[in-house]
Every structure is written in C-alpha cells, then in structure tokens.
N, CA, C and O atoms as a Maestro MAE file, in Angstrom:
{
 s_m_m2io_version
 :::
 2.0.0
}

f_m_ct {
 s_m_title
 :::
 protein
 m_atom[304] {
  # First column is atom index #
  i_m_mmod_type
  r_m_x_coord
  r_m_y_coord
  r_m_z_coord
  i_m_residue_number
  s_m_chain_name
  s_m_pdb_residue_name
  s_m_pdb_atom_name
  i_m_atomic_number
  :::
  1 25 -10.515 4.556 4.075 1 A "MET " " N  " 7
  2 3 -9.911 3.263 4.703 1 A "MET " " CA " 6
  3 2 -10.451 2.094 3.838 1 A "MET " " C  " 6
  4 15 -11.650 1.836 3.726 1 A "MET " " O  " 8
  5 25 -9.385 1.374 3.205 2 A "ALA " " N  " 7
  6 3 -9.666 0.147 2.629 2 A "ALA " " CA " 6
  7 2 -10.084 -0.994 3.444 2 A "ALA " " C  " 6
  8 15 -9.564 -1.084 4.556 2 A "ALA " " O  " 8
  9 25 -10.918 -1.865 3.091 3 A "ILE " " N  " 7
  10 3 -11.343 -3.116 3.794 3 A "ILE " " CA " 6
  11 2 -10.700 -4.342 3.025 3 A "ILE " " C  " 6
  12 15 -10.643 -4.351 1.795 3 A "ILE " " O  " 8
  13 25 -10.303 -5.193 3.669 4 A "THR " " N  " 7
  14 3 -9.993 -6.634 3.220 4 A "THR " " CA " 6
  15 2 -10.421 -7.576 4.150 4 A "THR " " C  " 6
  16 15 -10.994 -7.295 5.203 4 A "THR " " O  " 8
  17 25 -10.091 -8.905 3.686 5 A "ARG " " N  " 7
  18 3 -10.512 -10.169 4.469 5 A "ARG " " CA " 6
  19 2 -9.287 -10.997 4.642 5 A "ARG " " C  " 6
  20 15 -8.375 -11.023 3.815 5 A "ARG " " O  " 8
  21 25 -9.305 -11.622 5.670 6 A "ILE " " N  " 7
  22 3 -8.198 -12.737 5.885 6 A "ILE " " CA " 6
  23 2 -8.669 -13.997 5.163 6 A "ILE " " C  " 6
  24 15 -9.865 -14.290 5.131 6 A "ILE " " O  " 8
  25 25 -7.724 -14.742 4.583 7 A "PHE " " N  " 7
  26 3 -8.083 -15.947 3.986 7 A "PHE " " CA " 6
  27 2 -6.909 -16.947 4.163 7 A "PHE " " C  " 6
  28 15 -5.794 -16.512 4.449 7 A "PHE " " O  " 8
  29 25 -7.135 -18.292 3.999 8 A "LYS " " N  " 7
  30 3 -6.235 -19.419 4.233 8 A "LYS " " CA " 6
  31 2 -5.300 -19.443 3.002 8 A "LYS " " C  " 6
  32 15 -5.828 -19.393 1.892 8 A "LYS " " O  " 8
  33 25 -3.999 -19.515 3.103 9 A "SER " " N  " 7
  34 3 -3.124 -19.911 1.944 9 A "SER " " CA " 6
  35 2 -2.290 -20.998 2.628 9 A "SER " " C  " 6
  36 15 -1.480 -20.650 3.487 9 A "SER " " O  " 8
  37 25 -2.423 -22.239 2.321 10 A "GLY " " N  " 7
  38 3 -1.755 -23.249 2.917 10 A "GLY " " CA " 6
  39 2 -2.141 -23.418 4.328 10 A "GLY " " C  " 6
  40 15 -3.316 -23.618 4.633 10 A "GLY " " O  " 8
  41 25 -1.099 -23.337 5.288 11 A "ASN " " N  " 7
  42 3 -1.446 -23.531 6.698 11 A "ASN " " CA " 6
  43 2 -1.267 -22.089 7.276 11 A "ASN " " C  " 6
  44 15 -1.290 -21.857 8.485 11 A "ASN " " O  " 8
  45 25 -1.090 -21.157 6.327 12 A "SER " " N  " 7
  46 3 -1.171 -19.650 6.929 12 A "SER " " CA " 6
  47 2 -2.264 -19.020 6.720 12 A "SER " " C  " 6
  48 15 -3.116 -19.484 5.962 12 A "SER " " O  " 8
  49 25 -2.432 -17.761 7.413 13 A "GLN " " N  " 7
  50 3 -3.476 -16.791 7.135 13 A "GLN " " CA " 6
  51 2 -2.886 -15.809 6.095 13 A "GLN " " C  " 6
  52 15 -1.676 -15.597 6.165 13 A "GLN " " O  " 8
  53 25 -3.595 -15.201 5.158 14 A "ALA " " N  " 7
  54 3 -3.081 -14.307 4.193 14 A "ALA " " CA " 6
  55 2 -4.112 -13.080 4.175 14 A "ALA " " C  " 6
  56 15 -5.283 -13.207 4.535 14 A "ALA " " O  " 8
  57 25 -3.549 -11.867 3.713 15 A "VAL " " N  " 7
  58 3 -4.260 -10.791 3.579 15 A "VAL " " CA " 6
  59 2 -4.037 -10.142 2.072 15 A "VAL " " C  " 6
  60 15 -2.921 -9.830 1.658 15 A "VAL " " O  " 8
  61 25 -5.101 -10.002 1.409 16 A "ARG " " N  " 7
  62 3 -4.896 -9.280 0.029 16 A "ARG " " CA " 6
  63 2 -4.812 -7.755 0.286 16 A "ARG " " C  " 6
  64 15 -5.716 -7.196 0.906 16 A "ARG " " O  " 8
  65 25 -3.750 -7.081 -0.177 17 A "ILE " " N  " 7
  66 3 -3.625 -5.659 0.096 17 A "ILE " " CA " 6
  67 2 -4.234 -5.038 -1.279 17 A "ILE " " C  " 6
  68 15 -3.861 -5.385 -2.399 17 A "ILE " " O  " 8
  69 25 -5.191 -4.102 -1.021 18 A "PRO " " N  " 7
  70 3 -5.830 -3.365 -2.057 18 A "PRO " " CA " 6
  71 2 -4.761 -2.768 -3.182 18 A "PRO " " C  " 6
  72 15 -3.596 -2.560 -2.843 18 A "PRO " " O  " 8
  73 25 -5.125 -2.555 -4.274 19 A "ALA " " N  " 7
  74 3 -4.159 -1.913 -5.271 19 A "ALA " " CA " 6
  75 2 -3.934 -0.599 -4.763 19 A "ALA " " C  " 6
  76 15 -2.764 -0.241 -4.900 19 A "ALA " " O  " 8
  77 25 -4.676 0.217 -4.229 20 A "GLU " " N  " 7
  78 3 -4.296 1.696 -3.851 20 A "GLU " " CA " 6
  79 2 -3.368 1.599 -2.735 20 A "GLU " " C  " 6
  80 15 -2.669 2.573 -2.457 20 A "GLU " " O  " 8
  81 25 -3.295 0.547 -2.087 21 A "LEU " " N  " 7
  82 3 -2.289 0.438 -0.920 21 A "LEU " " CA " 6
  83 2 -1.019 -0.288 -1.238 21 A "LEU " " C  " 6
  84 15 -0.044 -0.210 -0.491 21 A "LEU " " O  " 8
  85 25 -1.023 -1.010 -2.365 22 A "ALA " " N  " 7
  86 3 0.003 -1.884 -2.719 22 A "ALA " " CA " 6
  87 2 1.349 -1.251 -2.956 22 A "ALA " " C  " 6
  88 15 1.430 -0.085 -3.343 22 A "ALA " " O  " 8
  89 25 2.280 -1.912 -2.757 23 A "TYR " " N  " 7
  90 3 3.717 -1.549 -3.066 23 A "TYR " " CA " 6
  91 2 3.881 -1.655 -4.426 23 A "TYR " " C  " 6
  92 15 3.210 -2.505 -5.011 23 A "TYR " " O  " 8
  93 25 4.603 -0.994 -5.015 24 A "SER " " N  " 7
  94 3 4.925 -0.947 -6.616 24 A "SER " " CA " 6
  95 2 5.781 -2.137 -6.930 24 A "SER " " C  " 6
  96 15 5.509 -2.823 -7.915 24 A "SER " " O  " 8
  97 25 6.859 -2.442 -6.111 25 A "ASP " " N  " 7
  98 3 7.745 -3.726 -6.283 25 A "ASP " " CA " 6
  99 2 7.202 -4.844 -5.425 25 A "ASP " " C  " 6
  100 15 7.133 -4.743 -4.200 25 A "ASP " " O  " 8
  101 25 6.838 -5.858 -6.066 26 A "THR " " N  " 7
  102 3 6.437 -7.146 -5.443 26 A "THR " " CA " 6
  103 2 7.541 -7.882 -4.967 26 A "THR " " C  " 6
  104 15 7.306 -8.797 -4.178 26 A "THR " " O  " 8
  105 25 8.797 -7.631 -5.330 27 A "GLY " " N  " 7
  106 3 9.925 -8.351 -4.682 27 A "GLY " " CA " 6
  107 2 10.546 -7.937 -3.564 27 A "GLY " " C  " 6
  108 15 11.696 -8.338 -3.389 27 A "GLY " " O  " 8
  109 25 9.957 -7.090 -2.611 28 A "ILE " " N  " 7
  110 3 10.571 -6.687 -1.525 28 A "ILE " " CA " 6
  111 2 10.132 -7.545 -0.294 28 A "ILE " " C  " 6
  112 15 9.021 -8.072 -0.240 28 A "ILE " " O  " 8
  113 25 11.053 -7.650 0.673 29 A "ASP " " N  " 7
  114 3 10.717 -8.167 1.969 29 A "ASP " " CA " 6
  115 2 9.974 -7.247 2.836 29 A "ASP " " C  " 6
  116 15 10.097 -6.023 2.795 29 A "ASP " " O  " 8
  117 25 9.207 -7.887 3.610 30 A "LEU " " N  " 7
  118 3 8.388 -6.933 4.604 30 A "LEU " " CA " 6
  119 2 8.418 -7.374 5.895 30 A "LEU " " C  " 6
  120 15 8.391 -8.588 6.097 30 A "LEU " " O  " 8
  121 25 8.472 -6.569 6.846 31 A "HIS " " N  " 7
  122 3 8.387 -6.898 8.347 31 A "HIS " " CA " 6
  123 2 7.096 -6.939 8.732 31 A "HIS " " C  " 6
  124 15 6.345 -6.161 8.145 31 A "HIS " " O  " 8
  125 25 6.572 -7.738 9.680 32 A "ILE " " N  " 7
  126 3 5.137 -7.786 9.945 32 A "ILE " " CA " 6
  127 2 5.253 -7.984 11.586 32 A "ILE " " C  " 6
  128 15 5.875 -8.911 12.106 32 A "ILE " " O  " 8
  129 25 4.590 -7.016 12.261 33 A "THR " " N  " 7
  130 3 4.311 -7.174 13.718 33 A "THR " " CA " 6
  131 2 2.918 -6.954 14.237 33 A "THR " " C  " 6
  132 15 2.073 -6.299 13.627 33 A "THR " " O  " 8
  133 25 2.727 -7.534 15.390 34 A "ARG " " N  " 7
  134 3 1.419 -7.386 15.899 34 A "ARG " " CA " 6
  135 2 1.512 -7.073 17.382 34 A "ARG " " C  " 6
  136 15 2.304 -7.613 18.155 34 A "ARG " " O  " 8
  137 25 0.551 -6.073 17.719 35 A "VAL " " N  " 7
  138 3 0.554 -5.598 19.204 35 A "VAL " " CA " 6
  139 2 -0.999 -5.573 19.353 35 A "VAL " " C  " 6
  140 15 -1.734 -4.777 18.768 35 A "VAL " " O  " 8
  141 25 -1.382 -6.508 20.177 36 A "GLY " " N  " 7
  142 3 -2.824 -6.675 20.438 36 A "GLY " " CA " 6
  143 2 -3.439 -6.921 19.106 36 A "GLY " " C  " 6
  144 15 -2.926 -7.754 18.360 36 A "GLY " " O  " 8
  145 25 -4.599 -6.196 18.718 37 A "ASP " " N  " 7
  146 3 -5.270 -6.383 17.537 37 A "ASP " " CA " 6
  147 2 -4.687 -5.621 16.419 37 A "ASP " " C  " 6
  148 15 -5.241 -5.798 15.335 37 A "ASP " " O  " 8
  149 25 -3.638 -4.770 16.452 38 A "VAL " " N  " 7
  150 3 -3.029 -4.167 15.348 38 A "VAL " " CA " 6
  151 2 -1.886 -4.894 14.616 38 A "VAL " " C  " 6
  152 15 -0.937 -5.358 15.247 38 A "VAL " " O  " 8
  153 25 -1.975 -4.977 13.441 39 A "ILE " " N  " 7
  154 3 -0.986 -5.615 12.599 39 A "ILE " " CA " 6
  155 2 -0.409 -4.687 11.811 39 A "ILE " " C  " 6
  156 15 -1.162 -3.982 11.138 39 A "ILE " " O  " 8
  157 25 0.918 -4.502 11.731 40 A "THR " " N  " 7
  158 3 1.611 -3.479 10.967 40 A "THR " " CA " 6
  159 2 2.580 -4.165 10.011 40 A "THR " " C  " 6
  160 15 3.346 -5.020 10.454 40 A "THR " " O  " 8
  161 25 2.585 -3.813 8.647 41 A "ILE " " N  " 7
  162 3 3.394 -4.330 7.730 41 A "ILE " " CA " 6
  163 2 4.382 -3.097 7.250 41 A "ILE " " C  " 6
  164 15 3.901 -1.972 7.113 41 A "ILE " " O  " 8
  165 25 5.598 -3.317 7.032 42 A "PHE " " N  " 7
  166 3 6.409 -2.249 6.619 42 A "PHE " " CA " 6
  167 2 7.639 -2.958 5.799 42 A "PHE " " C  " 6
  168 15 7.989 -4.118 6.018 42 A "PHE " " O  " 8
  169 25 8.240 -2.107 4.834 43 A "PRO " " N  " 7
  170 3 9.408 -2.752 4.135 43 A "PRO " " CA " 6
  171 2 10.485 -3.019 5.206 43 A "PRO " " C  " 6
  172 15 10.643 -2.344 6.223 43 A "PRO " " O  " 8
  173 25 11.177 -4.060 4.847 44 A "ALA " " N  " 7
  174 3 12.447 -4.645 5.671 44 A "ALA " " CA " 6
  175 2 13.587 -3.740 5.131 44 A "ALA " " C  " 6
  176 15 13.655 -3.459 3.935 44 A "ALA " " O  " 8
  177 25 14.391 -3.336 5.959 45 A "ARG " " N  " 7
  178 3 15.657 -2.486 5.582 45 A "ARG " " CA " 6
  179 2 16.750 -3.444 5.604 45 A "ARG " " C  " 6
  180 15 17.104 -3.923 6.681 45 A "ARG " " O  " 8
  181 25 17.388 -3.807 4.377 46 A "ARG " " N  " 7
  182 3 18.445 -4.860 4.231 46 A "ARG " " CA " 6
  183 2 19.673 -4.380 5.104 46 A "ARG " " C  " 6
  184 15 20.288 -5.200 5.784 46 A "ARG " " O  " 8
  185 25 20.020 -3.057 5.078 47 A "ASN " " N  " 7
  186 3 21.336 -2.694 5.672 47 A "ASN " " CA " 6
  187 2 21.074 -1.207 6.108 47 A "ASN " " C  " 6
  188 15 20.086 -0.536 5.811 47 A "ASN " " O  " 8
  189 25 22.164 -0.818 6.879 48 A "LEU " " N  " 7
  190 3 22.220 0.620 7.396 48 A "LEU " " CA " 6
  191 2 22.165 1.384 6.308 48 A "LEU " " C  " 6
  192 15 21.590 2.453 6.515 48 A "LEU " " O  " 8
  193 25 22.614 1.201 5.060 49 A "LYS " " N  " 7
  194 3 22.765 2.211 3.989 49 A "LYS " " CA " 6
  195 2 21.181 2.509 3.430 49 A "LYS " " C  " 6
  196 15 20.843 3.592 2.953 49 A "LYS " " O  " 8
  197 25 20.405 1.499 3.562 50 A "ASP " " N  " 7
  198 3 18.994 1.778 3.024 50 A "ASP " " CA " 6
  199 2 18.229 2.397 4.082 50 A "ASP " " C  " 6
  200 15 17.188 2.959 3.742 50 A "ASP " " O  " 8
  201 25 18.587 2.397 5.428 51 A "ALA " " N  " 7
  202 3 17.987 3.194 6.528 51 A "ALA " " CA " 6
  203 2 18.408 4.469 6.417 51 A "ALA " " C  " 6
  204 15 17.533 5.318 6.591 51 A "ALA " " O  " 8
  205 25 19.657 4.903 6.141 52 A "VAL " " N  " 7
  206 3 20.140 6.297 6.107 52 A "VAL " " CA " 6
  207 2 19.541 6.887 4.902 52 A "VAL " " C  " 6
  208 15 19.102 8.037 4.921 52 A "VAL " " O  " 8
  209 25 19.505 6.089 3.777 53 A "ALA " " N  " 7
  210 3 18.843 6.792 2.617 53 A "ALA " " CA " 6
  211 2 17.335 7.095 2.818 53 A "ALA " " C  " 6
  212 15 16.852 8.096 2.288 53 A "ALA " " O  " 8
  213 25 16.529 6.205 3.619 54 A "ALA " " N  " 7
  214 3 15.130 6.550 3.949 54 A "ALA " " CA " 6
  215 2 15.073 7.671 4.928 54 A "ALA " " C  " 6
  216 15 14.098 8.422 4.888 54 A "ALA " " O  " 8
  217 25 15.923 7.842 5.715 55 A "VAL " " N  " 7
  218 3 16.005 9.146 6.743 55 A "VAL " " CA " 6
  219 2 16.352 10.220 5.842 55 A "VAL " " C  " 6
  220 15 15.691 11.250 5.980 55 A "VAL " " O  " 8
  221 25 17.306 10.204 4.887 56 A "ARG " " N  " 7
  222 3 17.594 11.563 4.271 56 A "ARG " " CA " 6
  223 2 16.454 11.798 3.227 56 A "ARG " " C  " 6
  224 15 16.367 12.941 2.779 56 A "ARG " " O  " 8
  225 25 15.583 10.869 2.793 57 A "ALA " " N  " 7
  226 3 14.409 11.181 1.838 57 A "ALA " " CA " 6
  227 2 13.362 11.863 2.773 57 A "ALA " " C  " 6
  228 15 12.508 12.500 2.156 57 A "ALA " " O  " 8
  229 25 13.258 11.865 4.016 58 A "MET " " N  " 7
  230 3 12.287 12.448 4.771 58 A "MET " " CA " 6
  231 2 12.301 13.914 4.620 58 A "MET " " C  " 6
  232 15 13.368 14.421 4.273 58 A "MET " " O  " 8
  233 25 11.219 14.717 4.839 59 A "PRO " " N  " 7
  234 3 11.203 16.031 4.684 59 A "PRO " " CA " 6
  235 2 11.976 16.720 5.658 59 A "PRO " " C  " 6
  236 15 12.157 16.243 6.779 59 A "PRO " " O  " 8
  237 25 12.483 17.907 5.267 60 A "LYS " " N  " 7
  238 3 13.351 18.671 6.197 60 A "LYS " " CA " 6
  239 2 12.491 19.365 7.390 60 A "LYS " " C  " 6
  240 15 11.434 19.900 7.054 60 A "LYS " " O  " 8
  241 25 12.811 19.390 8.548 61 A "PRO " " N  " 7
  242 3 12.002 20.069 9.530 61 A "PRO " " CA " 6
  243 2 12.130 21.524 9.436 61 A "PRO " " C  " 6
  244 15 13.162 22.022 8.987 61 A "PRO " " O  " 8
  245 25 11.092 22.275 9.854 62 A "PRO " " N  " 7
  246 3 11.176 23.685 9.845 62 A "PRO " " CA " 6
  247 2 12.386 24.223 10.746 62 A "PRO " " C  " 6
  248 15 12.893 23.514 11.615 62 A "PRO " " O  " 8
  249 25 12.800 25.497 10.482 63 A "THR " " N  " 7
  250 3 13.955 25.957 11.341 63 A "THR " " CA " 6
  251 2 13.425 26.155 12.723 63 A "THR " " C  " 6
  252 15 12.322 26.666 12.917 63 A "THR " " O  " 8
  253 25 14.190 25.762 13.657 64 A "VAL " " N  " 7
  254 3 13.970 26.118 15.074 64 A "VAL " " CA " 6
  255 2 14.646 27.215 15.547 64 A "VAL " " C  " 6
  256 15 15.820 27.401 15.228 64 A "VAL " " O  " 8
  257 25 13.962 28.073 16.374 65 A "GLU " " N  " 7
  258 3 14.455 29.108 17.042 65 A "GLU " " CA " 6
  259 2 15.402 28.826 18.207 65 A "GLU " " C  " 6
  260 15 14.929 28.227 19.174 65 A "GLU " " O  " 8
  261 25 16.688 29.191 18.223 66 A "ALA " " N  " 7
  262 3 17.406 29.073 19.405 66 A "ALA " " CA " 6
  263 2 16.810 29.828 20.661 66 A "ALA " " C  " 6
  264 15 16.340 30.956 20.513 66 A "ALA " " O  " 8
  265 25 16.827 29.291 21.738 67 A "ARG " " N  " 7
  266 3 16.423 29.960 22.986 67 A "ARG " " CA " 6
  267 2 17.566 29.726 24.108 67 A "ARG " " C  " 6
  268 15 18.329 28.768 24.236 67 A "ARG " " O  " 8
  269 25 17.456 30.775 24.795 68 A "GLU " " N  " 7
  270 3 18.494 30.719 25.979 68 A "GLU " " CA " 6
  271 2 17.962 29.903 27.162 68 A "GLU " " C  " 6
  272 15 16.776 29.996 27.478 68 A "GLU " " O  " 8
  273 25 18.776 29.137 27.796 69 A "ALA " " N  " 7
  274 3 18.393 28.370 28.886 69 A "ALA " " CA " 6
  275 2 17.897 29.253 30.094 69 A "ALA " " C  " 6
  276 15 18.494 30.287 30.394 69 A "ALA " " O  " 8
  277 25 16.785 28.810 30.776 70 A "PRO " " N  " 7
  278 3 16.392 29.750 31.939 70 A "PRO " " CA " 6
  279 2 17.372 29.726 33.070 70 A "PRO " " C  " 6
  280 15 18.124 28.763 33.225 70 A "PRO " " O  " 8
  281 25 17.379 30.756 33.856 71 A "ASP " " N  " 7
  282 3 18.129 30.902 34.993 71 A "ASP " " CA " 6
  283 2 17.541 29.822 35.998 71 A "ASP " " C  " 6
  284 15 16.344 29.603 36.184 71 A "ASP " " O  " 8
  285 25 18.572 29.214 36.586 72 A "MET " " N  " 7
  286 3 18.222 28.117 37.542 72 A "MET " " CA " 6
  287 2 18.908 28.581 38.961 72 A "MET " " C  " 6
  288 15 20.012 29.114 39.076 72 A "MET " " O  " 8
  289 25 18.065 28.277 39.927 73 A "PRO " " N  " 7
  290 3 18.603 28.692 41.278 73 A "PRO " " CA " 6
  291 2 19.674 27.863 41.662 73 A "PRO " " C  " 6
  292 15 19.752 26.713 41.231 73 A "PRO " " O  " 8
  293 25 20.536 28.356 42.461 74 A "GLU " " N  " 7
  294 3 21.571 27.474 43.175 74 A "GLU " " CA " 6
  295 2 21.069 26.537 44.062 74 A "GLU " " C  " 6
  296 15 20.143 26.811 44.825 74 A "GLU " " O  " 8
  297 25 21.652 25.357 44.021 75 A "ARG " " N  " 7
  298 3 21.340 24.440 45.075 75 A "ARG " " CA " 6
  299 2 22.417 24.326 46.293 75 A "ARG " " C  " 6
  300 15 23.616 24.541 46.118 75 A "ARG " " O  " 8
  301 25 21.936 24.019 47.351 76 A "GLU " " N  " 7
  302 3 22.795 23.878 48.569 76 A "GLU " " CA " 6
  303 2 23.288 22.601 48.652 76 A "GLU " " C  " 6
  304 15 24.021 22.282 49.588 76 A "GLU " " O  " 8
  :::
 }
 m_bond[303] {
  # First column is bond index #
  i_m_from
  i_m_to
  i_m_order
  :::
  1 1 2 1
  2 2 3 1
  3 3 4 2
  4 3 5 1
  5 5 6 1
  6 6 7 1
  7 7 8 2
  8 7 9 1
  9 9 10 1
  10 10 11 1
  11 11 12 2
  12 11 13 1
  13 13 14 1
  14 14 15 1
  15 15 16 2
  16 15 17 1
  17 17 18 1
  18 18 19 1
  19 19 20 2
  20 19 21 1
  21 21 22 1
  22 22 23 1
  23 23 24 2
  24 23 25 1
  25 25 26 1
  26 26 27 1
  27 27 28 2
  28 27 29 1
  29 29 30 1
  30 30 31 1
  31 31 32 2
  32 31 33 1
  33 33 34 1
  34 34 35 1
  35 35 36 2
  36 35 37 1
  37 37 38 1
  38 38 39 1
  39 39 40 2
  40 39 41 1
  41 41 42 1
  42 42 43 1
  43 43 44 2
  44 43 45 1
  45 45 46 1
  46 46 47 1
  47 47 48 2
  48 47 49 1
  49 49 50 1
  50 50 51 1
  51 51 52 2
  52 51 53 1
  53 53 54 1
  54 54 55 1
  55 55 56 2
  56 55 57 1
  57 57 58 1
  58 58 59 1
  59 59 60 2
  60 59 61 1
  61 61 62 1
  62 62 63 1
  63 63 64 2
  64 63 65 1
  65 65 66 1
  66 66 67 1
  67 67 68 2
  68 67 69 1
  69 69 70 1
  70 70 71 1
  71 71 72 2
  72 71 73 1
  73 73 74 1
  74 74 75 1
  75 75 76 2
  76 75 77 1
  77 77 78 1
  78 78 79 1
  79 79 80 2
  80 79 81 1
  81 81 82 1
  82 82 83 1
  83 83 84 2
  84 83 85 1
  85 85 86 1
  86 86 87 1
  87 87 88 2
  88 87 89 1
  89 89 90 1
  90 90 91 1
  91 91 92 2
  92 91 93 1
  93 93 94 1
  94 94 95 1
  95 95 96 2
  96 95 97 1
  97 97 98 1
  98 98 99 1
  99 99 100 2
  100 99 101 1
  101 101 102 1
  102 102 103 1
  103 103 104 2
  104 103 105 1
  105 105 106 1
  106 106 107 1
  107 107 108 2
  108 107 109 1
  109 109 110 1
  110 110 111 1
  111 111 112 2
  112 111 113 1
  113 113 114 1
  114 114 115 1
  115 115 116 2
  116 115 117 1
  117 117 118 1
  118 118 119 1
  119 119 120 2
  120 119 121 1
  121 121 122 1
  122 122 123 1
  123 123 124 2
  124 123 125 1
  125 125 126 1
  126 126 127 1
  127 127 128 2
  128 127 129 1
  129 129 130 1
  130 130 131 1
  131 131 132 2
  132 131 133 1
  133 133 134 1
  134 134 135 1
  135 135 136 2
  136 135 137 1
  137 137 138 1
  138 138 139 1
  139 139 140 2
  140 139 141 1
  141 141 142 1
  142 142 143 1
  143 143 144 2
  144 143 145 1
  145 145 146 1
  146 146 147 1
  147 147 148 2
  148 147 149 1
  149 149 150 1
  150 150 151 1
  151 151 152 2
  152 151 153 1
  153 153 154 1
  154 154 155 1
  155 155 156 2
  156 155 157 1
  157 157 158 1
  158 158 159 1
  159 159 160 2
  160 159 161 1
  161 161 162 1
  162 162 163 1
  163 163 164 2
  164 163 165 1
  165 165 166 1
  166 166 167 1
  167 167 168 2
  168 167 169 1
  169 169 170 1
  170 170 171 1
  171 171 172 2
  172 171 173 1
  173 173 174 1
  174 174 175 1
  175 175 176 2
  176 175 177 1
  177 177 178 1
  178 178 179 1
  179 179 180 2
  180 179 181 1
  181 181 182 1
  182 182 183 1
  183 183 184 2
  184 183 185 1
  185 185 186 1
  186 186 187 1
  187 187 188 2
  188 187 189 1
  189 189 190 1
  190 190 191 1
  191 191 192 2
  192 191 193 1
  193 193 194 1
  194 194 195 1
  195 195 196 2
  196 195 197 1
  197 197 198 1
  198 198 199 1
  199 199 200 2
  200 199 201 1
  201 201 202 1
  202 202 203 1
  203 203 204 2
  204 203 205 1
  205 205 206 1
  206 206 207 1
  207 207 208 2
  208 207 209 1
  209 209 210 1
  210 210 211 1
  211 211 212 2
  212 211 213 1
  213 213 214 1
  214 214 215 1
  215 215 216 2
  216 215 217 1
  217 217 218 1
  218 218 219 1
  219 219 220 2
  220 219 221 1
  221 221 222 1
  222 222 223 1
  223 223 224 2
  224 223 225 1
  225 225 226 1
  226 226 227 1
  227 227 228 2
  228 227 229 1
  229 229 230 1
  230 230 231 1
  231 231 232 2
  232 231 233 1
  233 233 234 1
  234 234 235 1
  235 235 236 2
  236 235 237 1
  237 237 238 1
  238 238 239 1
  239 239 240 2
  240 239 241 1
  241 241 242 1
  242 242 243 1
  243 243 244 2
  244 243 245 1
  245 245 246 1
  246 246 247 1
  247 247 248 2
  248 247 249 1
  249 249 250 1
  250 250 251 1
  251 251 252 2
  252 251 253 1
  253 253 254 1
  254 254 255 1
  255 255 256 2
  256 255 257 1
  257 257 258 1
  258 258 259 1
  259 259 260 2
  260 259 261 1
  261 261 262 1
  262 262 263 1
  263 263 264 2
  264 263 265 1
  265 265 266 1
  266 266 267 1
  267 267 268 2
  268 267 269 1
  269 269 270 1
  270 270 271 1
  271 271 272 2
  272 271 273 1
  273 273 274 1
  274 274 275 1
  275 275 276 2
  276 275 277 1
  277 277 278 1
  278 278 279 1
  279 279 280 2
  280 279 281 1
  281 281 282 1
  282 282 283 1
  283 283 284 2
  284 283 285 1
  285 285 286 1
  286 286 287 1
  287 287 288 2
  288 287 289 1
  289 289 290 1
  290 290 291 1
  291 291 292 2
  292 291 293 1
  293 293 294 1
  294 294 295 1
  295 295 296 2
  296 295 297 1
  297 297 298 1
  298 298 299 1
  299 299 300 2
  300 299 301 1
  301 301 302 1
  302 302 303 1
  303 303 304 2
  :::
 }
}
C-alpha cells in the first residue's frame, strides 16, 4: 500500500499519486467521490461507447452450469 499526504494547492487540497499507481495518460478526466473517510478516484467515462468498451475488456466469467428449478408446492 502506497502512502501519500494531502497538501494545499491554491484554495484546494491536493494529493500526489505515487508513480506506481499513476495513470499513464495525464490528460484524462477523473471522478472523485467520498463516503465517510474513504475517497475514491476513477476515470470518468465520457460516453456510453467508452463504458461498453470497458465492460467488453473485462475477463470472461467461467462457464456456469445450468440447473433445474426446484419443485415448488402449490399454494392455495
């Protein structure tokens, strides 16, 4: 786990991202969210085409065995 610090940049806080975690492209937009003490930064998807490309790039799931539905008792 890399450790970094918060610093002031103008009127904002900034975080330096260590080289081993940095994005290769510095011209991308990022979304940032905060839930409690957890701050998450991730690339902004500009359109649906980018989102579909990201999903298609994900690894394929293993094959799933088909199973039959269990017998359900009749309700009155």
